[in-house]
C-alpha positions in Angstrom: -49.8 -7.0 42.3 -46.2 -5.2 41.8 -45.5 -3.6 37.7 -41.3 -3.0 36.4 -40.8 -1.4 33.6 -37.4 -2.1 31.7 -36.5 -0.3 28.7 -36.0 -2.9 26.1 -32.1 -2.4 24.6 -29.6 -5.2 24.3 -27.9 -3.6 27.8 -30.8 -4.8 30.2 -31.1 -8.5 27.9 -29.7 -10.2 30.9 -32.4 -8.3 33.5 -35.3 -9.3 31.3 -33.8 -13.0 30.3 -34.0 -13.8 34.4 -37.3 -12.2 34.6 -38.6 -14.0 31.6 -37.0 -17.5 33.8 -38.9 -16.7 37.0 -42.4 -18.7 36.4 -43.8 -16.4 39.2 -43.6 -12.8 37.1 -45.0 -12.4 33.1 -43.2 -10.2 31.1 -44.7 -8.6 28.0 -44.1 -5.6 26.0 -46.0 -2.4 26.7 -44.1 0.0 23.2 -40.2 0.5 24.0 -40.4 -1.1 27.0 -40.2 -4.5 29.1 -43.4 -4.7 32.0 -42.8 -7.2 34.6 -45.5 -7.9 36.5 -45.6 -10.4 39.9 -48.4 -11.0 41.9 -46.0 -11.1 44.8 -43.1 -9.2 45.0 -41.0 -8.8 42.7 -37.0 -10.0 43.0 -34.4 -10.2 40.3 -31.3 -11.2 41.4 -28.0 -9.0 39.8 -25.5 -11.8 40.0 -27.9 -13.8 37.5 -28.3 -11.4 35.4 -24.8 -10.4 34.6 -25.3 -6.7 34.6 -22.6 -4.7 36.0 -23.2 -2.6 38.1 -23.8 1.1 36.0 -26.1 -1.0 33.6 -27.7 -3.1 37.4 -28.9 1.2 39.3 -30.0 2.4 35.5 -32.2 -0.4 34.5 -35.2 0.4 36.2 -37.0 2.7 33.8 -40.5 2.9 36.1 -42.5 1.3 38.6 -46.6 0.6 38.9 -48.3 0.9 41.8 -45.6 -0.5 43.4 -42.5 0.6 45.5 -38.7 -0.3 45.6 -38.0 -1.6 48.9 -34.5 -2.8 47.2 -31.6 -1.8 45.2 -28.6 -2.7 45.9 -25.8 -4.5 44.7 -27.4 -7.7 45.2 -31.4 -7.5 44.2 -33.7 -5.5 43.4 -37.3 -5.7 45.6 -40.4 -4.6 43.6 -43.6 -4.9 46.3 -47.0 -3.4 45.3 -47.9 -0.4 47.4 
């Protein structure tokens, strides 16, 4: 089960909103972080988040039992290890 952590700051709101709208993902809070969990790979489309490139590439605070298989200008994909 892939897990992704994003710092809960205004700059990452678009990222979190896209995750919350995906019914295949669970979004909850752990301290100052938003934890995004999926049964299948987590895929976030950059354009849907409205994030600029600098924010996009710095949004990921951590992963748990997962591996990032794509993190480019188009999307972020996190899969279970």
